[in-house]
N, C-alpha and C positions, 0 to 999 in steps of 0.2 A: 504494500499499500504506500502511496505517496502522500506527503503532507501538503502538496500544493493544491490550492483550491481550483477546481475545474480541470485538473490533470486527467487526461485520458490515457489509458495504458497504450503504449506504442505510438503516441502522438509525437514525441520529441525524438530527434535523431541522436544516435550516439556518435562518438568520435569517429568510429570506423566508417559509418555511413556518410558522414560529412566529407571525410577524406576521399572516399570512393567517388562521390558526386563531383568533387573538385577535380579529381584526376580525369574522370570521364568528360567533364566540361572542357578541361584544358586540351585533351586529345581531340575532342570534337572541333574546337576552335582551330587547332593546328591543321586538321584535315580540311576544314572549310577555307582556311587561308591558302592552302596548297591548291584547292580547286579554283579559287578566285584568281590566284596568281597564274595558274596554267590550267585552263579548262579541260584540256585533254587528259589531265590526271583523273578526272571522273570516269572516263572510259577505261582507263587502266584499273581503277578500283573495281568497277563493275565486272570487267573481264576476269580479274584475279579472284574476285568473290564468287563469280559463277563457276570457275574452274575448281576452286577449293571446295565449294558446296557440293559439286558433283562428285569430287573425290571422296569426301567424307561420307556422302550418301552411299556410294558404291562399296566402300570399305565396310560400312555398317550392314548393308545387305549381305555381303560376303560372309561377315562374321556371324550373322543370324542364321544363314543357311548351314554353316558348319558348327553351330552350337557354341560359338565363342562369344563371350561378353565383350562388346565393343566399348572401349573406355570413353569415346567421344560421341556425343549425339549432335544432330544437326539443329543448332539454335542460333540466335542472333549473336552470341558471344563467339561461337566458333566461325561463323560467317565473317564477322568483323575482323577476327584475328587472321583468317585466311586472306581477306581482302587487303589488309594493311601490311602483313608480313609475307604473304605468298606461301609457297610450298614449305619453306623452313618453319613458318608459323604453325602449319598443320602438323609437321613432324614434332614440334615442341609440345603441341596439345596432346598428341598420342603418347609421347614419352612421359609427360606429367601425369596423364591418365593412368598409365601402367604403374608409375611409382607410387602415386597417391592412391 
């Protein structure tokens, strides 16, 4: 129980959430600056994101058919990592998924 009047459980952000939002916002601003500076960068991001999404999807299907647990699912975080970092980012996701 909190002693604050009108305090709703889960209403306030903790320090980790604030840091996460600041980092995500900063990364988003950097990507937007890159797109504004060189608009062709958007096509590179879309192509890399599409390629990495397809790669993650087909690895996931292959693992399912062979009864292996795939450590990486297709979600916005994995697509964003693949779009920004490319194939090395996908490799890092799978390595971290196997370690953790």
